[in-house]
C-alpha positions, 0 to 999 in steps of 0.5 A, a space after each residue: 436796608 431793602 435795596 429798591 429799584 425802578 426801571 421804566 421805558 417809553 418808546 414812540 416811532 414814526 416809520 416811512 417807507 417808499 419805492 423809487 424806480 431804482 431803490 427802496 427808501 426807509 425813514 425811522 424817527 424814534 423817541 426813547 425815554 428811559 427812567 430808573 432809580 435805585 437805592 443801595 445800602 451805604 451804611 459803611 460811610 455813615 458809621 464809625 470809620 466811614 467818611 461821614 462818621 462825624 455826622 453821628 449816623 447809624 445808617 447810610 443810603 445811596 440813591 441814584 436816578 436817571 432820566 434819559 431822553 433820546 431822539 434817533 433818526 435813521 434814513 436808508 436807501 437800498 438798491 431794488 434792481 435785480 442783479 449781482 450788485 446790491 448796495 445801501 447807504 444811510 444817514 443817522 443822527 441822534 440827540 440825547 439828554 441824560 440827567 443823572 442826579 445821585 445822593 448819599 443820605 445819612 440817618 442821624 438823631 435829627 433825621 435823614 441828612 443829605 451828606 453828598 449830592 451830584 447833579 449831572 447833565 450830559 448832552 450827546 449828539 451823533 451824526 453818521 454816514 454809512 454804507 455797504 456794497 456787495 457783489 455776486 461773482 457767480 458760482 455762489 461767491 459774494 464779496 461785501 464792503 462797508 463802513 461807517 463815518 461818524 462824529 460824536 459830541 459829548 458835553 457834561 455839566 456836574 455840580 457836587 455838593 457835600 459836607 466835610 470832609 468832602 469837597 464841593 465842586 463844579 465841572 464843565 467839559 466837552 469832547 468830540 470823537 470822530 472815526 471810521 469803522 470798516 467791515 469786509 466779508 467774503 462768502 461762498 454759498 453752495 447748492 445745498 444751502 451750506 455757506 462758508 465766510 470770512 469777516 473783518 469788522 470793527 466796533 467803537 465806543 466813545 469816551 467821556 468824563 468822570 465827575 462823581 465822588 466825595 473827593 475829586 477824582 485823580 487827574 488821570 481818571 477825570 477822562 476816559 478814552 474811547 475803546 475799539 474792537 477789531 474782529 477777525 472771523 471765519 465760519 460755516 453754516 450747514 444743513 444736513 440729514 434732509 435739512 433736519 440738522 442745522 449747524 454753524 460754527 466760527 473761529 474768531 480773534 478779537 483785539 480790544 484796545 483801551 477797553 472800558 470798565 466800570 469801577 467804584 470809588 471808596 464811597 461806592 460811586 462808580 466811574 469808568 476807566 480804561 483797563 488796557 488792551 486785550 485779545 480773545 481767541 475763540 471758537 463757537 458752535 451751535 447745532 439743532 436737530 428736528 425729530 419727526 415726532 415733535 422733539 427738537 434738540 439744540 446745543 451750543 458751545 463757546 471756547 474762549 481764551 482771553 488775555 490782557 496784552 497791555 495794562 493801563 498803569 493808571 487803572 489800578 494800584 493792585 495787580 490785575 488778572 491775565 484774562 478778561 473778567 467774566 469770560 470763562 474758558 468753556 461755556 455751553 448749553 443744551 435745550 430740548 423742546 417737545 411739541 404735540 398738537 392737542 384737540 382744537 387749538 391747544 398745543 402741548 409744549 414741554 421744554 427743559 434746558 441746562 447750561 454750563 459756565 466755566 470758571 472765571 473771575 468777576 474783577 480785574 483784581 488778581 485776588 482769590 476773593 474775586 474768583 467765580 467758580 464754574 457752575 451749572 444752571 437748570 431751567 427757571 420758572 417764571 409765573 408758573 411757566 417753564 421758560 426755556 433759554 434758547 440760542 445765544 442766551 444759553 451761551 451768554 450766561 457767563 457773568 458781567 464783563 463777559 456779557 459786556 464783551 459778548 454784547 460788544 460783539 453783537 451790536 454792529 456799529 455800522 449797518 443800522 446806525 450804531 450804538 445810540 440804541 445801546 449806549 451803555 454797551 460797547 458796540 461790537 461788530 461781529 454777530 450782527 454782521 455774521 447774522 446778516 451773512 448767514 441769513 442772506 443765503 435763503 443769524 445792571 450792574 451789582 454795586 458793592 456797599 459804599 465804604 
């Protein structure tokens, strides 16, 4: 069958800005509505040997939909007086309602019959206070410290109805999560614009409930715990050769505890589980050179050595791989862009890019069928125009779990209120904090067929 997907967003915002004698004020109230629906082939549950083979069907379809409505308020005060001390304090609040019904239909001689349906309703509320203070000691040295204190409440209602041999059931649960995420940094800026820094930061993602499935999920998997990432990093930013060459590099060490991973039940219904603990030791570098005749060359490299340091015995009955899925040892990319003004307002722009992604796995399961060989990607054409992949995008084409890990490191759960804008992705503390440091000196999942 043809698997169809629909994904729509609507966003509205009200922003207020003002100036006090000693600080600037910003208030942002945002409403986000996200709706999507997807159809997947679930024939294995309908034919002989499948869960609903007793219905005499020849085709199965899994249909999931979601409607997420979210209000977000972010209130920030920033110091405006000149001097060595700079600070900000903020308050953040979000209220989200997620309605995610799903169903399995079986085509029988009498027509399409609903064999399984779950109506799930989640309410998520979060309150947070956050702040940061930095002090310039002179001679280019600056130290900064900040933190985010937050509380999140999750309430889940679920009603599952299914024909035999499935088990119909209802569920109601509520959980509360509260914690503190700190961030510390020290940087030295030189007269020529070069910069070196040290950074420590943390990211946090809430836990929740697993309710779907034809049969009740085992008790040990009914809930999943929060996961946390601790990041240690040292890096540098350079401008050389009359400012034509810019380069930056960083060595990082990440400790990920209770890492969350999406898994699938035999019916194809997804659930979230804690795989265990992991660590990632890596090095990343980026460089760009601007020629005087309109050509710019960019390159980046990411080296990562990941290991599972602890395995959750309730995560899987099958042996797991040692490394994180989708995190290759080596990946990188190059990009060339040439621009030349033409007559009038026209500009000629030519670009080309290539990226390399090393060998990795696409699953925690240690079987060869889940291995991902290394590969090279060239330019992609969209709408007849050559679309280059630039900057971080080149480095992040490394597979599902690897992208989640890298996005975790991108979204700092501190400076701008945190993970509610990307609730499906674990908030990683590193890249936004590093980008804030470096710029201050002048940077869907695939579902298997149900079975």
